[in-house]
TORKOL-242724 format. One line per field, with one value per atom (N, C-alpha, C): residue number from 1; atom name; x, y, z. Coordinates in Angstrom, 1 decimal, padded with zeros to 4 digits. Layout:
BEGIN
seq	[NUM_...]
atom	[CA_...]
east	[X_...]
north	[Y_...]
up	[Z_...]
This chain:
BEGIN
seq	[1_1_1_2_2_2_3_3_3_4_4_4_5_5_5_6_6_6_7_7_7_8_8_8_9_9_9_10_10_10_11_11_11_12_12_12_13_13_13_14_14_14_15_15_15_16_16_16_17_17_17_18_18_18_19_19_19_20_20_20_21_21_21_22_22_22_23_23_23_24_24_24_25_25_25_26_26_26_27_27_27_28_28_28_29_29_29_30_30_30_31_31_31_32_32_32_33_33_33_34_34_34_35_35_35_36_36_36_37_37_37_38_38_38_39_39_39_40_40_40_41_41_41_42_42_42_43_43_43_44_44_44_45_45_45_46_46_46_47_47_47_48_48_48_49_49_49_50_50_50_51_51_51_52_52_52_53_53_53_54_54_54_55_55_55_56_56_56_57_57_57_58_58_58_59_59_59_60_60_60_61_61_61_62_62_62_63_63_63_64_64_64_65_65_65_66_66_66_67_67_67_68_68_68_69_69_69_70_70_70_71_71_71_72_72_72_73_73_73_74_74_74_75_75_75_76_76_76_77_77_77_78_78_78_79_79_79_80_80_80_81_81_81_82_82_82_83_83_83_84_84_84_85_85_85_86_86_86_87_87_87_88_88_88_89_89_89_90_90_90_91_91_91_92_92_92_93_93_93_94_94_94_95_95_95_96_96_96_97_97_97_98_98_98_99_99_99_100_100_100_101_101_101_102_102_102_103_103_103_104_104_104_105_105_105_106_106_106_107_107_107_108_108_108_109_109_109_110_110_110_111_111_111_112_112_112_113_113_113_114_114_114_115_115_115_116_116_116_117_117_117_118_118_118_119_119_119_120_120_120_121_121_121_122_122_122_123_123_123_124_124_124_125_125_125_126_126_126_127_127_127_128_128_128_129_129_129_130_130_130_131_131_131_132_132_132_133_133_133_134_134_134_135_135_135_136_136_136_137_137_137]
atom	[N_CA_C_N_CA_C_N_CA_C_N_CA_C_N_CA_C_N_CA_C_N_CA_C_N_CA_C_N_CA_C_N_CA_C_N_CA_C_N_CA_C_N_CA_C_N_CA_C_N_CA_C_N_CA_C_N_CA_C_N_CA_C_N_CA_C_N_CA_C_N_CA_C_N_CA_C_N_CA_C_N_CA_C_N_CA_C_N_CA_C_N_CA_C_N_CA_C_N_CA_C_N_CA_C_N_CA_C_N_CA_C_N_CA_C_N_CA_C_N_CA_C_N_CA_C_N_CA_C_N_CA_C_N_CA_C_N_CA_C_N_CA_C_N_CA_C_N_CA_C_N_CA_C_N_CA_C_N_CA_C_N_CA_C_N_CA_C_N_CA_C_N_CA_C_N_CA_C_N_CA_C_N_CA_C_N_CA_C_N_CA_C_N_CA_C_N_CA_C_N_CA_C_N_CA_C_N_CA_C_N_CA_C_N_CA_C_N_CA_C_N_CA_C_N_CA_C_N_CA_C_N_CA_C_N_CA_C_N_CA_C_N_CA_C_N_CA_C_N_CA_C_N_CA_C_N_CA_C_N_CA_C_N_CA_C_N_CA_C_N_CA_C_N_CA_C_N_CA_C_N_CA_C_N_CA_C_N_CA_C_N_CA_C_N_CA_C_N_CA_C_N_CA_C_N_CA_C_N_CA_C_N_CA_C_N_CA_C_N_CA_C_N_CA_C_N_CA_C_N_CA_C_N_CA_C_N_CA_C_N_CA_C_N_CA_C_N_CA_C_N_CA_C_N_CA_C_N_CA_C_N_CA_C_N_CA_C_N_CA_C_N_CA_C_N_CA_C_N_CA_C_N_CA_C_N_CA_C_N_CA_C_N_CA_C_N_CA_C_N_CA_C_N_CA_C_N_CA_C_N_CA_C_N_CA_C_N_CA_C_N_CA_C_N_CA_C_N_CA_C_N_CA_C_N_CA_C_N_CA_C_N_CA_C_N_CA_C_N_CA_C_N_CA_C_N_CA_C_N_CA_C_N_CA_C_N_CA_C_N_CA_C_N_CA_C_N_CA_C]
east	[-002.6_-002.1_-002.8_-003.4_-004.1_-003.2_-003.4_-002.6_-003.2_-002.3_-002.7_-003.6_-004.6_-005.4_-004.9_-003.8_-003.3_-002.8_-003.2_-002.7_-001.3_-000.5_000.9_001.2_000.3_000.5_000.2_-000.8_-001.2_000.0_000.5_001.6_002.8_003.1_004.2_004.0_002.8_002.5_002.7_002.3_002.5_004.0_004.7_006.2_006.8_006.5_007.1_006.8_005.5_005.0_005.7_005.8_006.4_007.9_008.5_009.9_010.2_009.2_009.4_008.8_007.8_007.0_007.8_008.0_008.6_010.0_010.7_012.1_013.0_012.7_013.5_013.0_013.8_013.3_012.8_013.4_013.0_011.6_011.3_009.9_008.9_009.2_008.3_008.2_009.2_009.2_008.3_008.5_007.6_006.2_005.8_004.4_003.9_004.7_004.3_004.0_004.9_004.8_003.6_003.4_002.2_000.9_000.9_-000.3_-000.6_000.5_000.3_-000.2_000.4_-000.1_-001.6_-002.0_-003.4_-004.3_-003.9_-004.7_-004.9_-003.8_-004.0_-005.0_-005.0_-005.9_-007.3_-007.5_-008.8_-009.3_-008.4_-008.8_-009.3_-008.5_-008.9_-010.2_-010.4_-011.7_-012.9_-012.7_-013.8_-014.1_-013.1_-013.3_-014.1_-013.7_-014.4_-015.9_-016.1_-017.5_-018.3_-017.7_-018.4_-018.7_-017.8_-018.0_-019.1_-019.3_-020.4_-021.7_-021.6_-022.8_-023.2_-022.2_-022.5_-022.3_-021.6_-021.4_-021.6_-022.1_-022.3_-020.9_-020.9_-019.7_-019.2_-020.1_-019.7_-018.9_-019.2_-018.3_-016.9_-016.8_-015.5_-014.7_-015.4_-014.8_-014.3_-015.1_-014.7_-013.5_-013.5_-012.4_-011.1_-011.2_-010.0_-009.5_-010.3_-009.9_-009.2_-009.8_-009.2_-007.9_-007.9_-006.7_-005.5_-005.8_-004.8_-004.2_-005.0_-004.6_-003.7_-004.2_-003.5_-002.2_-002.2_-001.0_000.0_-000.4_000.6_001.2_000.4_001.0_002.0_001.6_002.4_003.7_003.7_004.8_005.9_005.4_006.2_006.9_006.1_006.6_007.6_007.4_008.4_009.7_009.6_010.8_011.5_010.8_011.4_011.9_011.6_012.0_013.5_013.9_015.3_015.7_016.9_017.5_017.1_016.8_016.3_017.2_017.5_018.3_017.6_018.5_017.9_017.3_017.9_017.3_015.9_015.8_014.5_013.5_013.9_013.0_012.6_013.5_013.2_012.2_012.4_011.5_010.1_010.0_008.7_008.0_008.8_008.2_007.7_008.4_008.0_006.7_006.6_005.4_004.2_004.4_003.4_002.9_003.9_003.5_002.7_003.1_002.4_001.0_000.8_-000.5_-001.4_-000.7_-001.4_-001.9_-001.0_-001.3_-002.5_-002.4_-003.5_-004.8_-004.8_-006.1_-006.6_-005.6_-006.0_-006.6_-006.0_-006.5_-007.9_-008.1_-009.4_-010.4_-010.1_-011.1_-011.4_-010.4_-010.6_-011.4_-011.1_-011.8_-013.0_-013.3_-014.4_-014.2_-012.9_-012.5_-012.3_-011.9_-011.6_-010.2_-009.3_-007.9_-007.8_-006.8_-006.6_-006.2_-006.9_-006.7_-005.3_-004.8_-003.4_-002.4_-002.6_-001.7_-001.6_-002.8_-002.9_-002.2_-002.5_-002.0_-000.5_000.1_001.5_002.2_001.6_002.1_002.0_000.8_000.6_001.7_001.9_002.9_004.3_004.6_005.9_006.0_004.9_004.9_005.0_004.3_004.4_005.8_006.4_007.8_008.8_008.6_009.4_009.3_008.0_007.8_008.4_008.3_008.9_010.5_011.0_012.5_012.9_012.1_012.4_012.4_011.4_011.3_012.4_012.9_014.0_015.3_015.4_016.6_016.6_015.4_015.3_015.8_015.9_016.3_017.7]
north	[-041.3_-040.0_-039.3_-038.1_-037.4_-036.5_-036.4_-035.6_-034.2_-033.3_-031.9_-031.6_-030.8_-030.5_-029.3_-028.7_-027.6_-028.0_-027.2_-027.5_-027.1_-027.6_-027.3_-025.8_-025.1_-023.7_-022.9_-023.2_-022.5_-022.7_-023.9_-024.1_-023.3_-023.2_-022.4_-020.9_-020.5_-019.0_-018.7_-019.7_-019.5_-019.4_-020.3_-020.4_-019.1_-018.6_-017.4_-016.2_-016.1_-015.0_-015.1_-016.2_-016.4_-016.0_-016.3_-016.0_-014.5_-013.9_-012.4_-011.5_-011.9_-011.1_-010.9_-009.7_-009.5_-010.0_-010.2_-010.7_-009.6_-008.3_-007.3_-006.8_-006.9_-006.5_-005.1_-004.2_-002.8_-002.6_-003.4_-003.3_-003.8_-005.0_-005.5_-004.6_-003.9_-002.9_-001.7_-001.3_-000.2_-000.5_-001.7_-002.1_-002.1_-002.6_-002.6_-001.2_-000.3_001.1_001.7_001.4_002.0_001.5_000.3_-000.2_000.6_001.0_001.8_003.2_003.8_005.1_005.0_003.9_003.8_003.8_003.3_003.4_004.9_005.7_007.1_007.8_007.4_008.0_007.6_006.3_005.8_006.6_006.8_007.6_009.0_009.7_011.0_011.0_010.1_010.0_009.8_008.9_008.6_009.8_010.5_011.7_012.8_012.9_013.8_013.4_012.2_011.7_011.9_011.7_011.9_013.4_014.3_015.7_016.2_015.5_015.8_015.1_014.3_013.6_012.4_011.9_010.8_009.4_009.3_008.1_008.3_007.3_007.5_007.4_008.0_008.1_006.7_005.7_004.3_003.8_004.1_003.7_004.2_005.5_006.1_005.4_005.2_004.6_003.2_002.4_001.1_001.1_002.1_002.2_002.6_003.5_003.9_002.7_001.9_000.8_-000.2_-000.5_-001.5_-000.9_000.4_001.0_000.9_001.2_001.1_-000.3_-001.3_-002.7_-003.1_-002.7_-003.1_-002.3_-001.0_-000.2_-000.7_-001.2_-001.8_-003.0_-003.8_-005.0_-004.6_-003.7_-003.2_-002.6_-001.9_-001.3_-002.4_-003.5_-004.6_-005.2_-005.4_-005.9_-005.0_-003.7_-002.7_-002.9_-003.0_-003.2_-004.4_-005.5_-006.8_-006.9_-005.9_-006.0_-006.2_-007.1_-007.4_-006.8_-006.4_-005.9_-004.5_-003.7_-002.3_-001.5_-000.3_000.7_000.9_000.8_001.0_002.3_003.4_004.7_004.8_004.2_004.2_003.4_002.3_001.5_002.3_003.0_003.8_004.9_005.6_006.6_006.1_005.1_004.5_003.9_003.3_002.7_003.7_004.8_005.9_006.6_006.8_007.3_006.4_005.1_004.1_004.0_004.0_003.9_005.2_006.3_007.5_007.5_007.0_006.9_005.9_004.8_003.8_004.4_005.2_005.8_006.9_007.6_008.6_007.9_006.8_006.0_005.4_004.9_004.2_005.3_006.5_007.5_008.0_008.1_008.5_007.5_006.2_005.1_005.1_005.2_005.1_006.3_007.5_008.7_009.1_008.3_008.7_010.1_010.5_011.8_011.9_013.1_013.4_013.9_013.1_013.6_014.7_015.5_016.6_015.9_016.2_015.7_016.0_017.2_017.6_016.7_016.2_015.3_013.9_013.4_012.2_012.4_013.4_013.7_013.8_014.4_014.5_013.1_012.3_010.9_010.1_010.3_009.6_010.0_011.3_011.7_011.2_011.1_010.5_009.1_008.4_007.0_006.9_007.7_007.7_008.0_009.0_009.4_008.2_007.5_006.4_005.3_005.1_004.0_004.4_005.7_006.2_006.0_006.4_006.2_004.8_003.9_002.4_002.0_002.4_002.0_002.6_003.8_004.4_003.6_003.1_002.3_000.9_000.5_-000.8_-000.8_000.4_000.5_000.4]
up	[-008.7_-008.9_-010.0_-009.8_-010.8_-011.6_-012.9_-013.8_-013.8_-013.9_-013.9_-015.2_-015.0_-016.1_-016.9_-016.5_-017.2_-018.6_-019.5_-020.9_-021.0_-021.9_-022.0_-022.2_-023.0_-023.3_-022.1_-021.3_-020.1_-019.1_-019.0_-018.1_-018.4_-019.7_-020.2_-019.9_-020.1_-019.8_-018.3_-017.5_-016.0_-015.7_-016.2_-015.9_-016.4_-017.6_-018.1_-017.2_-016.8_-016.0_-014.6_-014.1_-012.7_-012.8_-013.9_-014.0_-014.2_-014.9_-015.2_-014.2_-013.5_-012.6_-011.3_-010.9_-009.6_-009.4_-010.5_-010.3_-009.8_-010.0_-009.5_-008.1_-007.0_-005.7_-005.6_-006.4_-006.4_-006.9_-008.0_-008.5_-007.5_-006.9_-005.9_-004.7_-004.3_-003.3_-003.7_-004.9_-005.4_-005.4_-005.8_-005.8_-004.3_-003.4_-002.0_-001.5_-001.8_-001.3_-002.0_-003.3_-004.0_-003.3_-002.9_-002.2_-000.9_-000.2_001.0_000.6_-000.5_-001.0_-001.4_-002.0_-002.4_-001.2_-000.1_001.1_001.5_001.4_001.7_000.8_-000.5_-001.5_-001.1_-000.7_-000.3_001.0_001.9_003.1_002.7_001.9_001.5_000.8_-000.1_-000.9_000.1_001.0_002.0_002.8_003.2_004.0_003.2_001.9_001.0_000.8_000.6_000.5_001.7_002.9_004.2_004.4_004.0_004.1_003.3_002.1_001.2_001.5_002.6_003.0_002.2_001.4_000.5_001.1_002.2_002.9_004.4_005.1_006.6_007.3_008.5_009.3_009.7_009.8_010.1_009.0_007.8_006.6_006.8_007.1_007.3_008.4_009.5_010.7_010.3_009.6_009.2_008.2_007.3_006.3_007.1_008.0_008.8_009.6_010.2_010.9_010.0_008.9_007.9_007.4_007.1_006.6_007.6_008.8_009.9_010.0_009.9_010.0_008.8_007.6_006.3_006.3_006.6_006.6_007.6_008.8_009.7_009.1_008.5_007.8_006.7_005.9_004.8_005.3_006.4_007.0_007.4_008.0_008.3_007.1_006.0_004.8_004.2_004.3_003.8_004.5_005.9_006.7_006.3_005.9_005.6_004.2_003.4_002.0_001.8_000.9_000.6_-000.7_-000.8_-002.0_-002.3_-001.3_-001.5_-000.5_-001.0_-000.2_001.2_002.2_003.6_003.9_003.3_003.5_002.9_001.7_001.0_001.8_002.4_003.2_004.5_005.1_006.3_006.0_004.9_004.5_004.2_003.4_003.1_004.3_005.2_006.4_007.3_007.5_008.3_007.8_006.5_005.9_006.1_005.9_006.0_007.5_008.4_009.8_010.2_009.7_010.0_009.5_008.3_007.7_008.5_009.0_009.8_011.1_011.7_013.0_012.8_011.7_011.4_011.3_010.6_010.4_011.7_012.5_013.7_014.7_014.7_015.6_015.2_013.9_013.3_013.7_013.5_013.8_015.3_016.1_017.5_018.1_017.6_018.1_017.3_016.2_015.3_014.8_014.6_014.2_012.7_012.3_010.9_010.9_010.4_010.2_009.1_009.2_008.2_006.9_005.8_004.5_004.1_004.5_004.1_004.7_005.9_006.5_005.8_005.4_004.7_003.3_002.7_001.3_001.4_002.4_002.5_002.6_003.5_003.7_002.4_001.7_000.5_-000.6_-000.6_-001.6_-001.3_000.0_000.3_-000.1_000.0_-000.4_-001.9_-002.6_-004.1_-004.6_-003.9_-004.3_-004.0_-002.9_-002.6_-003.6_-004.1_-005.1_-006.4_-006.7_-008.0_-007.9_-006.8_-006.5_-006.7_-006.1_-006.2_-007.7_-008.4_-009.8_-010.6_-010.3_-011.0_-010.7_-009.5_-009.1_-009.8_-010.2_-010.9_-012.3_-012.9_-014.3_-014.5]
């Protein structure tokens, strides 16, 4: 049997961090929703770069496909979140699902979604994350 190579102080730091990190379900939920909002910001930025001719269309298509897949996964995780208000979960899940659909449609059609639609969904996600953080206090 091999002994762990962790030093006692490192082990203690890990235990303290694990105990304190993510212990509040509202904070964990807020982080999850913020990740979804970040995908919206990434989509907007990529579209802006493409419009300025700074990235190829293939990059945008790939980003939209990846965003749609990641957002679909995040939407399921939002739905499964425990210890969070159901209305808050529904609102965040709907915005996340809408953003995933927007990205999937853009990837499939090689189209350009309206930045205002993306921004609106992103703002809904940011507001939900802020609401969750406020509930944690």
